[in-house]
FINU-10967 format. One record per residue (C-alpha): residue number from 1; residue in one letter; z, x, y. Coordinates in nm, 4 decimals, always signed. Each point is the difference from the previous one (the first is absolute). Layout:
REC torfi dolum       zz       xx       yy
REC   NUM     a        Z        X        Y
...
END
This chain:
REC torfi dolum       zz       xx       yy
REC     1     m  +0.2508  +2.8329  -7.0390
REC     2     s  -0.2849  -0.1299  -0.1923
REC     3     l  -0.0868  -0.3734  -0.0204
REC     4     s  +0.0982  -0.0806  -0.3421
REC     5     t  +0.2753  +0.0656  +0.0116
REC     6     a  +0.1029  -0.1562  +0.3507
REC     7     a  -0.1378  -0.3492  -0.1078
REC     8     k  +0.2445  +0.0042  -0.3436
REC     9     k  +0.2892  -0.0251  +0.3062
REC    10     t  +0.0781  -0.3721  +0.1089
REC    11     v  +0.1200  -0.1015  +0.3185
REC    12     l  +0.1988  -0.3016  +0.1090
REC    13     i  +0.1005  -0.0696  +0.3761
REC    14     s  +0.1768  -0.2962  +0.0957
REC    15     g  -0.0900  -0.1101  +0.3485
REC    16     g  -0.3201  -0.0275  +0.1488
REC    17     s  +0.0743  +0.0273  +0.4049
REC    18     i  -0.0379  +0.3547  +0.1124
REC    19     a  +0.1925  +0.2635  -0.2110
REC    20     g  -0.1891  -0.0874  -0.3293
REC    21     p  -0.3523  -0.0459  +0.0873
REC    22     a  +0.0632  +0.3613  +0.1867
REC    23     t  +0.1288  +0.1246  -0.3550
REC    24     a  -0.2710  -0.2068  -0.1615
REC    25     f  -0.2635  +0.1773  +0.1656
REC    26     w  +0.0912  +0.3474  -0.0100
REC    27     l  +0.0697  -0.0363  -0.3927
REC    28     n  -0.3425  -0.1363  -0.0322
REC    29     r  -0.1465  +0.3116  +0.1190
REC    30     y  +0.2743  +0.2093  -0.2603
REC    31     g  -0.1811  -0.1849  -0.3857
REC    32     f  +0.3272  -0.2403  +0.0354
REC    33     k  -0.0565  -0.3563  -0.1407
REC    34     t  +0.2002  -0.2313  +0.2780
REC    35     t  +0.0611  -0.3647  +0.0326
REC    36     i  +0.1466  -0.1363  +0.2464
REC    37     v  +0.2766  -0.3317  -0.0236
REC    38     e  +0.0258  -0.2328  +0.3056
REC    39     r  +0.2788  -0.2881  -0.0048
REC    40     w  -0.1969  -0.1378  +0.2778
REC    41     p  -0.2837  -0.2487  -0.1216
REC    42     e  -0.2629  +0.1765  +0.2340
REC    43     l  -0.0257  +0.2535  +0.2799
REC    44     r  +0.2625  -0.0409  +0.3079
REC    45     p  -0.1804  +0.0195  +0.2907
REC    46     g  +0.0779  +0.0444  +0.3707
REC    47     g  +0.4066  +0.1399  -0.0487
REC    48     q  +0.0997  +0.2201  +0.3018
REC    49     s  -0.2259  +0.2811  +0.1966
REC    50     v  +0.0713  +0.2885  -0.1254
REC    51     d  -0.1101  +0.3976  +0.0567
REC    52     v  -0.0652  +0.3049  -0.1558
REC    53     q  +0.0908  +0.3529  +0.1844
REC    54     h  +0.0914  +0.3443  -0.1409
REC    55     y  -0.0437  +0.0565  -0.3411
REC    56     g  -0.0554  -0.3932  -0.0704
REC    57     m  -0.3388  +0.0866  +0.2104
REC    58     e  -0.0587  +0.3325  -0.2294
REC    59     a  +0.0217  -0.1580  -0.2771
REC    60     i  -0.2691  -0.3175  +0.1429
REC    61     i  -0.2249  +0.2412  +0.0612
REC    62     k  -0.0235  +0.2240  -0.3634
REC    63     m  -0.0484  -0.3646  -0.1296
REC    64     g  -0.3439  -0.0170  +0.2414
REC    65     l  +0.1336  -0.2682  +0.1587
REC    66     g  +0.0508  +0.0969  +0.3349
REC    67     q  -0.2720  -0.2297  +0.1041
REC    68     a  +0.1358  -0.2730  -0.1274
REC    69     l  +0.3287  -0.0123  +0.1380
REC    70     k  -0.1939  +0.0390  +0.2762
REC    71     d  -0.2351  -0.3026  -0.0377
REC    72     r  +0.3130  -0.2510  -0.0631
REC    73     f  +0.1700  +0.0812  +0.3227
REC    74     t  +0.1549  -0.3108  +0.1656
REC    75     g  -0.1365  +0.0112  +0.3327
REC    76     e  +0.3452  +0.0291  +0.1804
REC    77     t  -0.0421  +0.1869  +0.2610
REC    78     g  +0.3695  +0.1020  +0.1120
REC    79     t  +0.3778  -0.0500  +0.0698
REC    80     t  +0.1426  -0.2787  +0.2590
REC    81     f  +0.3544  -0.0637  +0.0112
REC    82     t  +0.0882  -0.3243  +0.1934
REC    83     d  +0.3357  -0.2243  +0.0643
REC    84     k  -0.0525  -0.3412  -0.0801
REC    85     n  -0.1449  -0.1050  +0.3140
REC    86     n  -0.3179  +0.2437  -0.0400
REC    87     k  +0.0865  +0.1982  +0.2629
REC    88     v  -0.1291  +0.3821  -0.1761
REC    89     y  +0.2556  +0.2856  +0.0271
REC    90     m  -0.2309  +0.2916  -0.2322
REC    91     n  -0.4074  -0.0723  -0.0746
REC    92     l  -0.0740  +0.3362  -0.2296
REC    93     p  -0.3717  +0.0422  -0.1000
REC    94     v  -0.0959  +0.1056  -0.3986
REC    95     g  +0.0997  +0.3856  +0.0082
REC    96     q  +0.2575  +0.0183  +0.2642
REC    97     g  +0.2522  -0.2538  -0.1617
REC    98     p  +0.1229  -0.1819  -0.3537
REC    99     t  -0.3777  -0.1218  -0.0478
REC   100     n  -0.2424  +0.2594  -0.1544
REC   101     e  -0.3155  +0.0343  -0.1473
REC   102     t  +0.0640  -0.1029  -0.3400
REC   103     e  +0.1627  -0.3092  +0.0553
REC   104     i  -0.1037  -0.2244  -0.3156
REC   105     l  +0.1607  -0.3409  -0.1492
REC   106     r  +0.1778  +0.0689  -0.3075
REC   107     g  -0.2141  -0.2539  -0.2013
REC   108     d  -0.3214  +0.1618  +0.1251
REC   109     f  +0.1650  +0.3642  -0.1052
REC   110     a  +0.0516  -0.1405  -0.3594
REC   111     d  -0.3550  -0.1451  -0.0125
REC   112     m  -0.1516  +0.3672  +0.0913
REC   113     l  +0.1789  +0.1008  -0.2968
REC   114     y  -0.1064  -0.2751  -0.2045
REC   115     q  -0.3968  +0.0403  +0.0646
REC   116     e  +0.0699  +0.3811  -0.1065
REC   117     t  +0.1916  -0.0766  -0.2998
REC   118     k  -0.1311  -0.3201  -0.1658
REC   119     n  -0.2831  +0.1710  -0.2294
REC   120     d  +0.2232  +0.2562  -0.1516
REC   121     t  +0.3336  -0.1760  +0.0423
REC   122     e  +0.0857  -0.3245  -0.1828
REC   123     w  +0.1708  -0.2156  +0.1855
REC   124     v  +0.2215  -0.2724  -0.1387
REC   125     f  +0.1547  -0.3155  +0.2457
REC   126     g  +0.2733  -0.2181  -0.0478
REC   127     d  +0.1775  +0.1795  -0.2401
REC   128     y  +0.3074  +0.3138  +0.0609
REC   129     v  +0.1989  +0.1843  -0.1926
REC   130     t  +0.3749  -0.1147  -0.1465
REC   131     s  +0.0768  +0.2530  -0.2655
REC   132     v  -0.0768  +0.3617  -0.0599
REC   133     n  +0.0396  +0.1792  -0.3056
REC   134     e  -0.0473  +0.3873  +0.0151
REC   135     q  -0.0605  +0.1234  -0.3917
REC   136     e  +0.0797  +0.3743  +0.0802
REC   137     a  -0.1104  +0.1479  -0.3263
REC   138     a  -0.3570  -0.1481  -0.0232
REC   139     g  -0.0584  +0.0604  +0.3674
REC   140     k  -0.0276  -0.3919  +0.1123
REC   141     v  +0.0984  -0.2309  +0.2153
REC   142     e  +0.0758  -0.3755  -0.1409
REC   143     v  -0.0773  -0.3083  +0.2831
REC   144     g  +0.0423  -0.3046  +0.0214
REC   145     f  -0.1385  -0.2343  +0.1942
REC   146     n  +0.1291  -0.3845  +0.1786
REC   147     s  -0.2868  -0.1317  -0.2094
REC   148     g  +0.1873  +0.0810  -0.2964
REC   149     k  -0.2813  +0.2915  -0.0584
REC   150     k  +0.1097  +0.3843  -0.1438
REC   151     d  -0.2248  +0.2787  +0.0176
REC   152     t  +0.1031  +0.3672  -0.0381
REC   153     y  -0.1686  +0.2770  +0.2600
REC   154     d  +0.0396  +0.3989  +0.0314
REC   155     y  +0.1832  -0.0990  +0.3537
REC   156     l  +0.1602  -0.2402  +0.2202
REC   157     i  -0.0091  +0.0253  +0.3617
REC   158     i  +0.1774  -0.2611  +0.2213
REC   159     a  -0.1000  -0.0428  +0.3420
REC   160     e  +0.1501  -0.2921  +0.1147
REC   161     g  +0.1702  -0.1003  +0.2663
REC   162     a  +0.3980  +0.1212  +0.0978
REC   163     r  +0.1313  -0.2575  -0.1932
REC   164     s  -0.2166  +0.0341  -0.2859
REC   165     w  +0.0660  -0.1498  -0.3231
REC   166     g  -0.1876  +0.2792  -0.2051
REC   167     r  +0.2207  +0.2541  +0.1363
REC   168     k  +0.3124  -0.1661  -0.2082
REC   169     a  -0.2376  -0.1260  -0.2929
REC   170     a  -0.0533  +0.4183  -0.0637
REC   171     s  +0.3644  +0.0887  +0.1074
REC   172     l  -0.0737  +0.1701  +0.2662
REC   173     d  +0.2508  -0.1714  +0.2361
REC   174     q  +0.3038  +0.1981  -0.0854
REC   175     g  +0.1571  +0.1464  +0.2909
REC   176     v  -0.2894  -0.1604  +0.2311
REC   177     e  +0.1294  -0.1086  +0.3202
REC   178     y  -0.1139  -0.2350  +0.2411
REC   179     r  +0.1163  +0.1100  +0.3792
REC   180     p  -0.0427  -0.3273  +0.2123
REC   181     i  -0.0757  +0.1088  +0.3642
REC   182     g  +0.1231  -0.2929  +0.1499
REC   183     c  -0.2882  -0.1457  +0.1132
REC   184     y  -0.1887  -0.3825  -0.1017
REC   185     i  -0.3637  +0.0040  +0.0178
REC   186     a  -0.2754  -0.3249  -0.0995
REC   187     y  -0.3391  +0.0040  +0.0574
REC   188     f  -0.3235  -0.2685  -0.0716
REC   189     s  -0.3218  -0.1073  +0.1354
REC   190     i  -0.0364  -0.2083  +0.3093
REC   191     p  -0.3375  -0.0926  +0.1786
REC   192     f  -0.1500  +0.1452  +0.3068
REC   193     e  +0.0233  -0.2725  +0.2900
REC   194     e  -0.2364  -0.0300  +0.3187
REC   195     s  +0.2709  +0.1208  +0.1793
REC   196     t  +0.2134  +0.2562  -0.2220
REC   197     p  +0.0540  +0.2735  +0.2283
REC   198     f  -0.0494  +0.4192  -0.1140
REC   199     k  -0.2087  -0.1555  -0.3158
REC   200     d  -0.1100  +0.3807  -0.0556
REC   201     q  +0.3260  +0.1398  +0.0749
REC   202     w  +0.2853  +0.0752  -0.2125
REC   203     h  +0.1874  -0.1951  +0.2354
REC   204     v  +0.4241  +0.0264  -0.0635
REC   205     v  +0.2077  -0.2734  +0.1843
REC   206     a  +0.3357  +0.1258  +0.0787
REC   207     l  +0.2933  -0.2268  -0.0366
REC   208     p  +0.3828  -0.0161  +0.0626
REC   209     r  +0.2285  -0.0715  -0.2851
REC   210     k  -0.1659  +0.3103  -0.1912
REC   211     r  -0.3320  -0.1424  -0.0751
REC   212     c  -0.3917  +0.0492  +0.0453
REC   213     i  -0.3077  -0.1853  -0.0649
REC   214     y  -0.3138  +0.2040  -0.0624
REC   215     y  -0.3349  -0.0692  -0.0359
REC   216     r  -0.3063  +0.1854  -0.1632
REC   217     p  -0.3685  -0.0896  +0.0161
REC   218     d  -0.2348  -0.0919  -0.3548
REC   219     f  -0.2976  -0.0492  +0.1304
REC   220     k  -0.1837  -0.0362  -0.3268
REC   221     a  +0.1933  -0.3385  -0.0635
REC   222     n  +0.0551  -0.0699  +0.3476
REC   223     t  +0.3313  -0.0729  -0.0071
REC   224     q  +0.3128  +0.2283  +0.1426
REC   225     r  +0.2470  +0.1225  -0.2203
REC   226     a  +0.3427  -0.0946  +0.1326
REC   227     g  +0.3330  +0.1799  -0.0845
REC   228     v  +0.3333  -0.0207  +0.1827
REC   229     m  +0.2807  +0.2853  -0.1243
REC   230     f  +0.4088  -0.0541  +0.1247
REC   231     i  +0.2863  +0.1500  -0.1020
REC   232     s  +0.2655  -0.0839  -0.2189
REC   233     n  +0.2382  +0.2371  -0.0996
REC   234     e  +0.0252  -0.1089  -0.3564
REC   235     s  -0.2199  -0.2431  -0.2588
REC   236     k  +0.0739  -0.3799  +0.0818
REC   237     g  -0.2343  -0.1048  -0.3128
REC   238     y  -0.2845  -0.1149  +0.2344
REC   239     e  -0.2305  +0.2016  -0.2383
REC   240     k  +0.0985  -0.2078  -0.2794
REC   241     l  -0.0527  -0.3359  +0.1153
REC   242     s  -0.3185  -0.2096  -0.0620
REC   243     q  -0.2735  +0.0193  +0.2449
REC   244     q  +0.0515  -0.3175  +0.1833
REC   245     e  +0.4022  +0.0644  +0.0646
REC   246     q  -0.1622  +0.3846  +0.0955
REC   247     k  -0.2486  -0.1875  +0.2535
REC   248     a  +0.2770  -0.2228  +0.1274
REC   249     k  +0.2334  +0.3344  +0.0845
REC   250     i  -0.3284  +0.1616  +0.1846
REC   251     a  +0.0370  -0.2970  +0.2332
REC   252     e  +0.3068  -0.0059  +0.0533
REC   253     l  +0.0867  +0.3455  +0.0612
REC   254     y  -0.3273  +0.0089  +0.2380
REC   255     a  +0.0673  -0.3588  +0.1997
REC   256     d  +0.0379  +0.1728  +0.2966
REC   257     g  -0.2439  +0.2404  +0.0134
REC   258     g  -0.2548  -0.1126  +0.2520
REC   259     e  -0.3570  -0.0687  -0.0361
REC   260     n  -0.1034  +0.2775  -0.2664
REC   261     a  +0.2876  -0.1620  -0.2038
REC   262     d  -0.1254  -0.3380  +0.0633
REC   263     r  -0.3444  +0.1160  -0.1329
REC   264     m  +0.1343  +0.1480  -0.2654
REC   265     i  +0.2199  -0.3074  -0.1388
REC   266     k  -0.2593  -0.2308  +0.1182
REC   267     y  -0.2464  +0.1510  -0.3348
REC   268     l  +0.3278  +0.1095  -0.2110
REC   269     d  -0.0245  -0.2630  -0.2646
REC   270     q  -0.3568  +0.0029  -0.0243
REC   271     s  -0.0015  +0.4102  -0.1473
REC   272     d  +0.0552  +0.0091  -0.3376
REC   273     d  +0.0114  +0.4226  -0.0460
REC   274     l  +0.3236  +0.0221  +0.1512
REC   275     y  +0.2025  +0.3144  -0.0623
REC   276     f  +0.4001  +0.0112  +0.0514
REC   277     e  +0.2114  +0.3067  -0.0697
REC   278     y  +0.3125  +0.1768  +0.1170
REC   279     l  -0.1457  +0.3574  -0.0310
REC   280     g  +0.1548  +0.2461  -0.1871
REC   281     q  -0.0955  +0.3724  -0.0659
REC   282     v  -0.0043  +0.0912  -0.4249
REC   283     h  +0.1278  +0.3290  -0.0902
REC   284     a  -0.0582  +0.0879  -0.3822
REC   285     p  +0.1661  +0.3257  -0.1113
REC   286     k  -0.2762  +0.0050  -0.2345
REC   287     w  -0.3510  -0.1278  -0.0528
REC   288     s  -0.0486  +0.0576  -0.3268
REC   289     s  +0.0819  -0.0560  -0.3326
REC   290     s  +0.1658  +0.3107  -0.1938
REC   291     s  -0.3136  -0.0434  -0.2478
REC   292     g  -0.2570  -0.0110  +0.3434
REC   293     r  -0.1330  -0.2516  -0.1705
REC   294     v  +0.0920  -0.2850  +0.2694
REC   295     h  -0.0502  +0.1025  +0.3666
REC   296     l  +0.1156  -0.1565  +0.3262
REC   297     v  -0.2370  -0.0215  +0.2677
REC   298     g  -0.0071  -0.1565  +0.3691
REC   299     d  +0.2432  -0.2178  +0.1402
REC   300     a  +0.1665  -0.0077  -0.3677
REC   301     a  +0.0793  +0.3281  +0.0714
REC   302     w  +0.0550  +0.0630  +0.3238
REC   303     c  -0.0867  -0.2990  +0.2290
REC   304     g  +0.1056  +0.0974  +0.3616
REC   305     t  -0.0509  -0.3224  +0.1737
REC   306     p  -0.2152  -0.0337  +0.3065
REC   307     m  +0.2469  +0.1988  +0.2512
REC   308     i  -0.1416  +0.3664  -0.1928
REC   309     g  -0.3793  -0.1421  +0.0962
REC   310     m  -0.0658  +0.2047  -0.3088
REC   311     g  -0.0203  -0.2215  -0.2669
REC   312     c  -0.3719  +0.0012  -0.1125
REC   313     s  -0.0632  +0.3391  +0.0590
REC   314     l  +0.2869  +0.1091  -0.2002
REC   315     s  -0.1147  -0.2454  -0.3308
REC   316     v  -0.4224  +0.0977  +0.0297
REC   317     a  +0.1523  +0.3956  +0.0665
REC   318     g  +0.2301  -0.0537  -0.3159
REC   319     a  -0.2118  -0.2210  -0.1907
REC   320     y  -0.2000  +0.3363  +0.0253
REC   321     i  +0.2346  +0.2552  -0.0831
REC   322     l  +0.1182  -0.2337  -0.3065
REC   323     s  -0.3245  -0.0475  -0.1281
REC   324     g  -0.0578  +0.4300  +0.0495
REC   325     e  +0.2868  +0.0664  -0.1868
REC   326     m  -0.0821  -0.2003  -0.2866
REC   327     a  -0.3169  +0.1211  -0.0121
REC   328     k  +0.0782  +0.4173  +0.0053
REC   329     h  +0.2485  -0.0579  -0.2519
REC   330     m  -0.1791  -0.2299  -0.1990
REC   331     d  +0.2133  +0.1271  -0.3066
REC   332     d  +0.3141  +0.0012  +0.1407
REC   333     p  +0.1604  -0.3115  +0.1796
REC   334     k  +0.3258  +0.1474  +0.0072
REC   335     a  -0.1842  +0.2840  +0.2117
REC   336     a  -0.1729  -0.2751  +0.1724
REC   337     a  +0.2795  -0.1337  +0.1366
REC   338     r  +0.1494  +0.2763  +0.1053
REC   339     g  -0.3143  +0.0874  +0.2129
REC   340     y  +0.0252  -0.3797  +0.1512
REC   341     e  +0.3610  +0.0651  +0.1241
REC   342     e  -0.0192  +0.3874  +0.1446
REC   343     n  -0.3068  -0.0896  +0.1526
REC   344     w  +0.0608  -0.2950  +0.1574
REC   345     r  +0.3888  -0.0883  +0.0410
REC   346     p  +0.0603  +0.2490  +0.3069
REC   347     t  -0.2946  -0.2077  +0.1907
REC   348     v  +0.1739  -0.3355  -0.0770
REC   349     t  +0.3466  +0.1027  +0.0596
REC   350     e  -0.1154  +0.1294  +0.3537
REC   351     a  -0.2617  -0.3304  +0.0734
REC   352     q  +0.2900  -0.2593  -0.0370
REC   353     k  +0.2621  +0.1191  +0.2015
REC   354     i  +0.0077  -0.2524  +0.3068
REC   355     a  +0.1160  +0.1391  +0.3666
REC   356     p  +0.3271  -0.0387  +0.0665
REC   357     g  +0.0898  -0.3629  +0.1654
REC   358     i  -0.3707  -0.1984  -0.1622
REC   359     p  -0.0251  -0.2258  -0.0038
REC   360     h  +0.3311  -0.1040  +0.1783
REC   361     i  -0.1716  +0.1312  +0.3305
REC   362     m  -0.2158  -0.1827  +0.0341
REC   363     f  +0.1150  -0.3368  +0.0107
REC   364     q  +0.2557  -0.1575  +0.2537
REC   365     e  +0.2136  -0.2456  -0.0402
REC   366     t  +0.0214  -0.0756  +0.4278
REC   367     e  -0.2836  -0.0680  +0.2237
REC   368     w  +0.1165  +0.2793  +0.2392
REC   369     g  -0.0055  +0.2484  -0.2962
REC   370     n  -0.2950  -0.1285  -0.1322
REC   371     k  -0.1753  +0.0392  +0.3290
REC   372     v  +0.1438  +0.3639  -0.0149
REC   373     f  -0.1907  +0.0559  -0.2665
REC   374     l  -0.3181  -0.1453  +0.1063
REC   375     n  +0.0211  +0.2468  +0.3295
REC   376     i  +0.0507  +0.2884  -0.2188
REC   377     m  -0.2749  -0.0752  -0.1585
REC   378     s  -0.1867  -0.0578  +0.2826
REC   379     a  +0.0991  +0.3856  +0.0844
REC   380     v  -0.1017  +0.0426  -0.3387
REC   381     g  -0.3296  -0.1392  +0.0293
REC   382     f  -0.0916  +0.1547  +0.2864
REC   383     v  +0.1012  +0.3729  -0.0620
REC   384     v  -0.1911  -0.0053  -0.2975
REC   385     g  -0.3010  -0.1393  +0.0851
REC   386     s  +0.0233  +0.2241  +0.3060
REC   387     r  -0.3454  +0.2704  +0.0339
REC   388     f  +0.2707  +0.2434  -0.0088
REC   389     v  +0.1679  -0.0707  -0.2852
REC   390     q  -0.3791  -0.0931  -0.1872
REC   391     a  -0.1122  +0.3016  +0.1201
REC   392     i  +0.3018  +0.2322  -0.1183
REC   393     g  +0.0687  -0.1969  -0.3030
REC   394     p  -0.1764  +0.2336  -0.2514
REC   395     i  +0.1119  +0.3032  +0.0747
REC   396     i  +0.3543  -0.1076  +0.0395
REC   397     t  -0.0434  -0.1585  -0.3754
REC   398     k  -0.1821  +0.3453  -0.1166
REC   399     i  +0.3027  +0.1648  +0.1702
REC   400     w  +0.2682  -0.2110  -0.1210
REC   401     n  -0.1476  +0.0100  -0.3516
REC   402     r  +0.0210  +0.3826  -0.0305
REC   403     l  +0.3816  -0.0112  +0.1074
REC   404     f  +0.1113  -0.3022  -0.2084
REC   405     p  -0.2481  -0.0468  -0.2855
REC   406     s  +0.0232  -0.2622  -0.2526
REC   407     q  -0.1423  -0.1773  -0.2704
REC   408     e  -0.2400  -0.2123  +0.1569
REC   409     q  -0.1586  +0.3569  +0.0881
REC   410     k  -0.0563  +0.0194  -0.3589
REC   411     t  -0.3391  +0.0764  -0.1880
REC   412     l  -0.0085  -0.1805  -0.3501
REC   413     p  -0.0430  +0.1845  -0.2931
REC   414     d  -0.3552  +0.0474  -0.1294
REC   415     y  -0.0585  -0.2009  -0.3293
REC   416     e  -0.4032  +0.0763  -0.0333
REC   417     q  +0.0152  +0.1827  -0.2887
REC   418     y  +0.0800  -0.2697  -0.2039
REC   419     l  -0.2021  -0.2864  +0.1226
REC   420     v  -0.3061  -0.1315  -0.2884
REC   421     e  -0.3481  -0.0208  +0.0163
REC   422     r  -0.0513  -0.3781  +0.0643
REC   423     k  -0.2798  -0.1364  -0.1798
END
């Protein structure tokens, strides 16, 4: 592939969080001309902690960003489960429990990708896609924006969230299923206090009435990411309330949650980054238009919810495969779309599977049930954290992987031959 051929291909990417910039990163290296449009006026800082594993880490290493990722580690030293009185039932250090060595705030991850793309990609903030008109005969995609501007591109990539507007505008929402998992989540920032317990931990406070509170550190901003989760078998419409109404609802639901809830509620009104959602998975029957000129990637294509723990890995690895297939089939967009589906659909299908009973078994209605759950977590922590299990763990994992191979063990395709020389 020559640079002159690739340079003629223009790509608009809608969404500037993780999947979008990761796609731009690779397309730039294949010689495409990329533009990212992001509806927010600037990069959003903070957000939840995310991590990268398996094929996601392989993609990061291929990007040459392994050390950059480690440099932005949150500093979280482990995971602790307590009751509302801060009695510890489980404590596992980094690498032995839910916290791993690649924990990074979503905003820091987005900023890392922004720094890697800002010199090659045109970034447009404060605007978003409102209309999409595929001109298949001409091999172009006309895009209309909220600002009133219209422009034409060779490709459009929708890298937005689970409730993507761009997906609808591109007529790729037909047949898309949004499957609720029966759980609400909300998170926001609050300041540390001198008496804040478990400051350096992912601190999970299990509560009766099928609720929990959790805290994760953001030492860079000297804040904690406070979060709540609670079971609701159907949406109660909380996600559609105003932010002030949502804050009032959180305060109401957690008024009896003990000192950790009191601290959270104390600072809730001051928070300006509240996110409140009824969790659901996105299952899209197709990720590309019939022409192969419009694609979905990231949560707009396959949101799995935090319950699968692989969202960030799916985004960066899926971006790698989509851009690689576009480079491989530079003059055949339909073949690129087929390659994207064939190479990535099995991985997404496996990753989206949630174990039976999750998330409901993690949340108990009664005080007694909550106590039983915490004691089970105590036993799990004792076994998982034991020297014996830590010693034989790698051996068991190796045997398990041989007996039950999974997509997590897959090696990503090699697209190195399609890279173009950079100036």
